[in-house]
C-alpha positions as CSV (number, residue, x, y, z in Angstrom):
1,M,266.5,2.3,-10.4
2,L,270.2,3.0,-10.6
3,R,269.6,6.7,-10.3
4,D,267.1,6.5,-7.5
5,E,268.8,3.9,-5.3
6,H,272.5,4.3,-6.1
7,R,272.7,7.8,-7.6
8,V,274.3,6.6,-10.8
9,V,273.2,8.4,-13.9
10,T,273.6,6.3,-17.1
11,D,272.1,6.1,-20.5
12,H,269.8,3.1,-21.4
13,T,272.3,2.0,-24.1
14,S,275.1,1.6,-21.5
15,I,272.9,-0.7,-19.4
16,W,271.8,-2.6,-22.6
17,S,275.4,-3.1,-23.6
18,F,276.4,-4.3,-20.1
19,V,273.5,-6.8,-20.0
20,K,274.3,-8.0,-23.5
21,V,278.0,-8.7,-22.7
22,R,277.2,-10.3,-19.4
23,S,274.5,-12.6,-20.9
24,R,277.0,-14.3,-23.2
25,S,277.7,-17.9,-22.3
26,R,281.1,-18.5,-20.9
27,P,283.0,-21.8,-20.6
28,V,282.8,-23.5,-17.3
29,Y,286.0,-24.8,-15.9
30,T,285.9,-27.6,-13.4
31,M,288.7,-29.7,-12.0
32,T,288.1,-33.1,-10.4
33,E,290.5,-34.9,-8.1
34,N,291.2,-37.6,-10.6
35,T,292.7,-35.3,-13.2
36,A,294.8,-33.2,-10.8
37,G,297.5,-35.8,-10.3
38,Q,297.8,-37.1,-13.9
39,Q,300.7,-36.2,-16.1
40,P,299.8,-34.2,-19.3
41,T,299.9,-36.2,-22.5
42,S,302.2,-35.3,-25.4
43,S,299.3,-33.6,-27.2
44,A,298.7,-31.3,-24.3
45,L,302.3,-30.1,-23.9
46,D,303.0,-26.5,-23.1
47,P,303.3,-24.5,-26.4
48,I,306.8,-23.3,-25.4
49,A,307.9,-26.9,-24.9
50,R,306.6,-27.8,-28.3
51,L,308.6,-24.9,-29.9
52,K,311.7,-26.0,-28.0
53,A,311.3,-29.5,-29.3
54,K,311.0,-28.3,-32.9
55,P,314.3,-28.7,-34.9
56,V,316.0,-25.4,-35.7
57,A,316.9,-24.7,-39.3
58,E,320.4,-23.5,-40.2
59,A,320.8,-19.8,-40.5
60,P,321.7,-18.6,-44.0
61,P,325.2,-17.2,-44.4
62,P,325.6,-13.5,-44.0
63,I,325.7,-11.3,-47.0
64,F,327.0,-8.2,-45.3
65,Q,330.1,-7.7,-43.1
66,Y,329.8,-5.3,-40.2
67,D,332.7,-3.5,-38.5
68,E,332.2,-0.5,-36.2
69,N,335.0,1.4,-37.7
70,K,334.2,0.7,-41.4
71,P,331.1,1.3,-43.5
72,L,328.7,-1.7,-44.2
73,T,330.2,-3.8,-47.0
74,L,328.8,-6.6,-49.1
75,I,330.6,-9.9,-48.8
76,N,331.9,-11.1,-52.1
77,E,331.7,-14.8,-53.0
78,K,335.4,-14.7,-54.1
79,S,336.7,-14.1,-50.6
């Protein structure tokens, strides 16, 4: 049919794979007028907002000292 009507030459496995992928059920998204104006709840916050609200742990003290003009050196506990 594809070859006769549309001049497209394909293998039967390509058509089978296309039909198989397209036949999978997909989630249906609907939006009603009632939910459009409501504020999101705290459980539905944006993932970035949740990360920003998370407390930040203190960074560990550096163990190396960097200077452009000197080689990388280990910081001693004595200094």
